[in-house]
mmCIF file of the N, C-alpha and C atoms, coordinates in Angstrom:
data_MODEL
# 
_entry.id   MODEL 
# 
loop_
_atom_site.group_PDB 
_atom_site.id 
_atom_site.type_symbol 
_atom_site.label_atom_id 
_atom_site.label_alt_id 
_atom_site.label_comp_id 
_atom_site.label_asym_id 
_atom_site.label_entity_id 
_atom_site.label_seq_id 
_atom_site.pdbx_PDB_ins_code 
_atom_site.Cartn_x 
_atom_site.Cartn_y 
_atom_site.Cartn_z 
_atom_site.occupancy 
_atom_site.B_iso_or_equiv 
_atom_site.pdbx_formal_charge 
_atom_site.auth_seq_id 
_atom_site.auth_comp_id 
_atom_site.auth_asym_id 
_atom_site.auth_atom_id 
_atom_site.pdbx_PDB_model_num 
ATOM 1   N N  . UNK A 1 1  ? 29.863 54.295 -67.716 1.00 0.00 ? 1  UNK A N  1 
ATOM 2   C CA . UNK A 1 1  ? 28.697 54.354 -66.835 1.00 0.00 ? 1  UNK A CA 1 
ATOM 3   C C  . UNK A 1 1  ? 27.660 53.294 -67.201 1.00 0.00 ? 1  UNK A C  1 
ATOM 4   N N  . UNK A 1 2  ? 27.371 53.179 -68.501 1.00 0.00 ? 2  UNK A N  1 
ATOM 5   C CA . UNK A 1 2  ? 26.301 52.273 -68.952 1.00 0.00 ? 2  UNK A CA 1 
ATOM 6   C C  . UNK A 1 2  ? 26.723 50.800 -68.881 1.00 0.00 ? 2  UNK A C  1 
ATOM 7   N N  . UNK A 1 3  ? 28.045 50.548 -68.802 1.00 0.00 ? 3  UNK A N  1 
ATOM 8   C CA . UNK A 1 3  ? 28.519 49.159 -68.762 1.00 0.00 ? 3  UNK A CA 1 
ATOM 9   C C  . UNK A 1 3  ? 27.980 48.417 -67.537 1.00 0.00 ? 3  UNK A C  1 
ATOM 10  N N  . UNK A 1 4  ? 27.982 49.080 -66.395 1.00 0.00 ? 4  UNK A N  1 
ATOM 11  C CA . UNK A 1 4  ? 27.488 48.461 -65.168 1.00 0.00 ? 4  UNK A CA 1 
ATOM 12  C C  . UNK A 1 4  ? 26.023 48.082 -65.307 1.00 0.00 ? 4  UNK A C  1 
ATOM 13  N N  . UNK A 1 5  ? 25.237 48.943 -65.926 1.00 0.00 ? 5  UNK A N  1 
ATOM 14  C CA . UNK A 1 5  ? 23.812 48.659 -66.109 1.00 0.00 ? 5  UNK A CA 1 
ATOM 15  C C  . UNK A 1 5  ? 23.619 47.469 -67.050 1.00 0.00 ? 5  UNK A C  1 
ATOM 16  N N  . UNK A 1 6  ? 24.443 47.398 -68.094 1.00 0.00 ? 6  UNK A N  1 
ATOM 17  C CA . UNK A 1 6  ? 24.360 46.277 -69.035 1.00 0.00 ? 6  UNK A CA 1 
ATOM 18  C C  . UNK A 1 6  ? 24.617 44.955 -68.308 1.00 0.00 ? 6  UNK A C  1 
ATOM 19  N N  . UNK A 1 7  ? 25.668 44.905 -67.508 1.00 0.00 ? 7  UNK A N  1 
ATOM 20  C CA . UNK A 1 7  ? 25.997 43.691 -66.758 1.00 0.00 ? 7  UNK A CA 1 
ATOM 21  C C  . UNK A 1 7  ? 24.832 43.277 -65.867 1.00 0.00 ? 7  UNK A C  1 
ATOM 22  N N  . UNK A 1 8  ? 24.241 44.267 -65.201 1.00 0.00 ? 8  UNK A N  1 
ATOM 23  C CA . UNK A 1 8  ? 23.143 43.987 -64.282 1.00 0.00 ? 8  UNK A CA 1 
ATOM 24  C C  . UNK A 1 8  ? 21.957 43.393 -65.033 1.00 0.00 ? 8  UNK A C  1 
ATOM 25  N N  . UNK A 1 9  ? 21.611 43.976 -66.177 1.00 0.00 ? 9  UNK A N  1 
ATOM 26  C CA . UNK A 1 9  ? 20.452 43.479 -66.932 1.00 0.00 ? 9  UNK A CA 1 
ATOM 27  C C  . UNK A 1 9  ? 20.746 42.095 -67.513 1.00 0.00 ? 9  UNK A C  1 
ATOM 28  N N  . UNK A 1 10 ? 21.986 41.863 -67.943 1.00 0.00 ? 10 UNK A N  1 
ATOM 29  C CA . UNK A 1 10 ? 22.359 40.542 -68.459 1.00 0.00 ? 10 UNK A CA 1 
ATOM 30  C C  . UNK A 1 10 ? 22.283 39.506 -67.346 1.00 0.00 ? 10 UNK A C  1 
ATOM 31  N N  . UNK A 1 11 ? 22.746 39.886 -66.155 1.00 0.00 ? 11 UNK A N  1 
ATOM 32  C CA . UNK A 1 11 ? 22.711 38.999 -65.000 1.00 0.00 ? 11 UNK A CA 1 
ATOM 33  C C  . UNK A 1 11 ? 21.266 38.650 -64.666 1.00 0.00 ? 11 UNK A C  1 
ATOM 34  N N  . UNK A 1 12 ? 20.400 39.669 -64.709 1.00 0.00 ? 12 UNK A N  1 
ATOM 35  C CA . UNK A 1 12 ? 18.987 39.462 -64.411 1.00 0.00 ? 12 UNK A CA 1 
ATOM 36  C C  . UNK A 1 12 ? 18.375 38.526 -65.443 1.00 0.00 ? 12 UNK A C  1 
ATOM 37  N N  . UNK A 1 13 ? 18.742 38.732 -66.717 1.00 0.00 ? 13 UNK A N  1 
ATOM 38  C CA . UNK A 1 13 ? 18.228 37.882 -67.797 1.00 0.00 ? 13 UNK A CA 1 
ATOM 39  C C  . UNK A 1 13 ? 18.676 36.441 -67.590 1.00 0.00 ? 13 UNK A C  1 
ATOM 40  N N  . UNK A 1 14 ? 19.933 36.261 -67.177 1.00 0.00 ? 14 UNK A N  1 
ATOM 41  C CA . UNK A 1 14 ? 20.478 34.928 -66.944 1.00 0.00 ? 14 UNK A CA 1 
ATOM 42  C C  . UNK A 1 14 ? 19.694 34.228 -65.837 1.00 0.00 ? 14 UNK A C  1 
ATOM 43  N N  . UNK A 1 15 ? 19.408 34.966 -64.751 1.00 0.00 ? 15 UNK A N  1 
ATOM 44  C CA . UNK A 1 15 ? 18.669 34.380 -63.638 1.00 0.00 ? 15 UNK A CA 1 
ATOM 45  C C  . UNK A 1 15 ? 17.252 34.042 -64.048 1.00 0.00 ? 15 UNK A C  1 
ATOM 46  N N  . UNK A 1 16 ? 16.651 34.896 -64.904 1.00 0.00 ? 16 UNK A N  1 
ATOM 47  C CA . UNK A 1 16 ? 15.290 34.631 -65.378 1.00 0.00 ? 16 UNK A CA 1 
ATOM 48  C C  . UNK A 1 16 ? 15.277 33.336 -66.176 1.00 0.00 ? 16 UNK A C  1 
ATOM 49  N N  . UNK A 1 17 ? 16.243 33.176 -67.083 1.00 0.00 ? 17 UNK A N  1 
ATOM 50  C CA . UNK A 1 17 ? 16.343 31.949 -67.882 1.00 0.00 ? 17 UNK A CA 1 
ATOM 51  C C  . UNK A 1 17 ? 16.568 30.738 -66.978 1.00 0.00 ? 17 UNK A C  1 
ATOM 52  N N  . UNK A 1 18 ? 17.436 30.901 -65.977 1.00 0.00 ? 18 UNK A N  1 
ATOM 53  C CA . UNK A 1 18 ? 17.782 29.811 -65.069 1.00 0.00 ? 18 UNK A CA 1 
ATOM 54  C C  . UNK A 1 18 ? 16.561 29.356 -64.279 1.00 0.00 ? 18 UNK A C  1 
ATOM 55  N N  . UNK A 1 19 ? 15.833 30.308 -63.710 1.00 0.00 ? 19 UNK A N  1 
ATOM 56  C CA . UNK A 1 19 ? 14.648 29.956 -62.919 1.00 0.00 ? 19 UNK A CA 1 
ATOM 57  C C  . UNK A 1 19 ? 13.574 29.346 -63.811 1.00 0.00 ? 19 UNK A C  1 
ATOM 58  N N  . UNK A 1 20 ? 13.476 29.858 -65.056 1.00 0.00 ? 20 UNK A N  1 
ATOM 59  C CA . UNK A 1 20 ? 12.498 29.309 -66.008 1.00 0.00 ? 20 UNK A CA 1 
ATOM 60  C C  . UNK A 1 20 ? 12.851 27.852 -66.305 1.00 0.00 ? 20 UNK A C  1 
ATOM 61  N N  . UNK A 1 21 ? 14.147 27.586 -66.496 1.00 0.00 ? 21 UNK A N  1 
ATOM 62  C CA . UNK A 1 21 ? 14.622 26.228 -66.780 1.00 0.00 ? 21 UNK A CA 1 
ATOM 63  C C  . UNK A 1 21 ? 14.298 25.299 -65.610 1.00 0.00 ? 21 UNK A C  1 
ATOM 64  N N  . UNK A 1 22 ? 14.597 25.745 -64.395 1.00 0.00 ? 22 UNK A N  1 
ATOM 65  C CA . UNK A 1 22 ? 14.328 24.942 -63.195 1.00 0.00 ? 22 UNK A CA 1 
ATOM 66  C C  . UNK A 1 22 ? 12.834 24.663 -63.077 1.00 0.00 ? 22 UNK A C  1 
ATOM 67  N N  . UNK A 1 23 ? 12.033 25.712 -63.285 1.00 0.00 ? 23 UNK A N  1 
ATOM 68  C CA . UNK A 1 23 ? 10.576 25.567 -63.160 1.00 0.00 ? 23 UNK A CA 1 
ATOM 69  C C  . UNK A 1 23 ? 10.045 24.544 -64.153 1.00 0.00 ? 23 UNK A C  1 
ATOM 70  N N  . UNK A 1 24 ? 10.409 24.704 -65.433 1.00 0.00 ? 24 UNK A N  1 
ATOM 71  C CA . UNK A 1 24 ? 9.915  23.775 -66.457 1.00 0.00 ? 24 UNK A CA 1 
ATOM 72  C C  . UNK A 1 24 ? 10.464 22.372 -66.251 1.00 0.00 ? 24 UNK A C  1 
ATOM 73  N N  . UNK A 1 25 ? 11.713 22.274 -65.775 1.00 0.00 ? 25 UNK A N  1 
ATOM 74  C CA . UNK A 1 25 ? 12.293 20.960 -65.498 1.00 0.00 ? 25 UNK A CA 1 
ATOM 75  C C  . UNK A 1 25 ? 11.516 20.244 -64.406 1.00 0.00 ? 25 UNK A C  1 
ATOM 76  N N  . UNK A 1 26 ? 11.174 20.983 -63.356 1.00 0.00 ? 26 UNK A N  1 
ATOM 77  C CA . UNK A 1 26 ? 10.408 20.407 -62.249 1.00 0.00 ? 26 UNK A CA 1 
ATOM 78  C C  . UNK A 1 26 ? 9.029  19.975 -62.727 1.00 0.00 ? 26 UNK A C  1 
ATOM 79  N N  . UNK A 1 27 ? 8.361  20.854 -63.496 1.00 0.00 ? 27 UNK A N  1 
ATOM 80  C CA . UNK A 1 27 ? 7.025  20.538 -64.020 1.00 0.00 ? 27 UNK A CA 1 
ATOM 81  C C  . UNK A 1 27 ? 7.095  19.301 -64.913 1.00 0.00 ? 27 UNK A C  1 
ATOM 82  N N  . UNK A 1 28 ? 8.125  19.242 -65.757 1.00 0.00 ? 28 UNK A N  1 
ATOM 83  C CA . UNK A 1 28 ? 8.292  18.101 -66.648 1.00 0.00 ? 28 UNK A CA 1 
ATOM 84  C C  . UNK A 1 28 ? 8.479  16.801 -65.878 1.00 0.00 ? 28 UNK A C  1 
ATOM 85  N N  . UNK A 1 29 ? 9.332  16.840 -64.851 1.00 0.00 ? 29 UNK A N  1 
ATOM 86  C CA . UNK A 1 29 ? 9.570  15.641 -64.030 1.00 0.00 ? 29 UNK A CA 1 
ATOM 87  C C  . UNK A 1 29 ? 8.288  15.194 -63.343 1.00 0.00 ? 29 UNK A C  1 
ATOM 88  N N  . UNK A 1 30 ? 7.555  16.138 -62.774 1.00 0.00 ? 30 UNK A N  1 
ATOM 89  C CA . UNK A 1 30 ? 6.304  15.806 -62.087 1.00 0.00 ? 30 UNK A CA 1 
ATOM 90  C C  . UNK A 1 30 ? 5.302  15.217 -63.067 1.00 0.00 ? 30 UNK A C  1 
ATOM 91  N N  . UNK A 1 31 ? 5.237  15.774 -64.271 1.00 0.00 ? 31 UNK A N  1 
ATOM 92  C CA . UNK A 1 31 ? 4.308  15.274 -65.284 1.00 0.00 ? 31 UNK A CA 1 
ATOM 93  C C  . UNK A 1 31 ? 4.666  13.840 -65.668 1.00 0.00 ? 31 UNK A C  1 
ATOM 94  N N  . UNK A 1 32 ? 5.963  13.564 -65.853 1.00 0.00 ? 32 UNK A N  1 
ATOM 95  C CA . UNK A 1 32 ? 6.417  12.218 -66.220 1.00 0.00 ? 32 UNK A CA 1 
ATOM 96  C C  . UNK A 1 32 ? 6.091  11.230 -65.107 1.00 0.00 ? 32 UNK A C  1 
ATOM 97  N N  . UNK A 1 33 ? 6.366  11.620 -63.857 1.00 0.00 ? 33 UNK A N  1 
ATOM 98  C CA . UNK A 1 33 ? 6.072  10.751 -62.713 1.00 0.00 ? 33 UNK A CA 1 
ATOM 99  C C  . UNK A 1 33 ? 4.572  10.480 -62.633 1.00 0.00 ? 33 UNK A C  1 
ATOM 100 N N  . UNK A 1 34 ? 3.770  11.509 -62.833 1.00 0.00 ? 34 UNK A N  1 
ATOM 101 C CA . UNK A 1 34 ? 2.311  11.355 -62.777 1.00 0.00 ? 34 UNK A CA 1 
ATOM 102 C C  . UNK A 1 34 ? 1.826  10.424 -63.878 1.00 0.00 ? 34 UNK A C  1 
ATOM 103 N N  . UNK A 1 35 ? 2.373  10.572 -65.080 1.00 0.00 ? 35 UNK A N  1 
ATOM 104 C CA . UNK A 1 35 ? 1.987  9.707  -66.198 1.00 0.00 ? 35 UNK A CA 1 
ATOM 105 C C  . UNK A 1 35 ? 2.375  8.261  -65.916 1.00 0.00 ? 35 UNK A C  1 
ATOM 106 N N  . UNK A 1 36 ? 3.591  8.050  -65.424 1.00 0.00 ? 36 UNK A N  1 
ATOM 107 C CA . UNK A 1 36 ? 4.040  6.694  -65.105 1.00 0.00 ? 36 UNK A CA 1 
ATOM 108 C C  . UNK A 1 36 ? 3.148  6.074  -64.041 1.00 0.00 ? 36 UNK A C  1 
ATOM 109 N N  . UNK A 1 37 ? 2.814  6.833  -63.017 1.00 0.00 ? 37 UNK A N  1 
ATOM 110 C CA . UNK A 1 37 ? 1.947  6.336  -61.949 1.00 0.00 ? 37 UNK A CA 1 
ATOM 111 C C  . UNK A 1 37 ? 0.579  5.978  -62.514 1.00 0.00 ? 37 UNK A C  1 
ATOM 112 N N  . UNK A 1 38 ? 0.070  6.816  -63.406 1.00 0.00 ? 38 UNK A N  1 
ATOM 113 C CA . UNK A 1 38 ? -1.245 6.571  -63.999 1.00 0.00 ? 38 UNK A CA 1 
ATOM 114 C C  . UNK A 1 38 ? -1.230 5.286  -64.831 1.00 0.00 ? 38 UNK A C  1 
ATOM 115 N N  . UNK A 1 39 ? -0.122 5.054  -65.551 1.00 0.00 ? 39 UNK A N  1 
ATOM 116 C CA . UNK A 1 39 ? -0.039 3.854  -66.390 1.00 0.00 ? 39 UNK A CA 1 
ATOM 117 C C  . UNK A 1 39 ? 0.219  2.594  -65.571 1.00 0.00 ? 39 UNK A C  1 
ATOM 118 N N  . UNK A 1 40 ? 1.034  2.722  -64.521 1.00 0.00 ? 40 UNK A N  1 
ATOM 119 C CA . UNK A 1 40 ? 1.424  1.552  -63.731 1.00 0.00 ? 40 UNK A CA 1 
ATOM 120 C C  . UNK A 1 40 ? 0.325  1.087  -62.782 1.00 0.00 ? 40 UNK A C  1 
ATOM 121 N N  . UNK A 1 41 ? -0.484 2.019  -62.294 1.00 0.00 ? 41 UNK A N  1 
ATOM 122 C CA . UNK A 1 41 ? -1.562 1.606  -61.387 1.00 0.00 ? 41 UNK A CA 1 
ATOM 123 C C  . UNK A 1 41 ? -2.718 1.037  -62.196 1.00 0.00 ? 41 UNK A C  1 
ATOM 124 N N  . UNK A 1 42 ? -3.269 -0.096 -61.776 1.00 0.00 ? 42 UNK A N  1 
ATOM 125 C CA . UNK A 1 42 ? -4.326 -0.766 -62.525 1.00 0.00 ? 42 UNK A CA 1 
ATOM 126 C C  . UNK A 1 42 ? -5.671 -0.024 -62.418 1.00 0.00 ? 42 UNK A C  1 
# 
């Protein structure tokens, strides 16, 4: 009975990590682009 619940919580944890990774990756890319733009523009 408890095995199904374990799988569900692990799946949820995986998605949380995945979305966190995507979010931070996007923020990181935007920050790098913003920094480059700031340095390249006179």
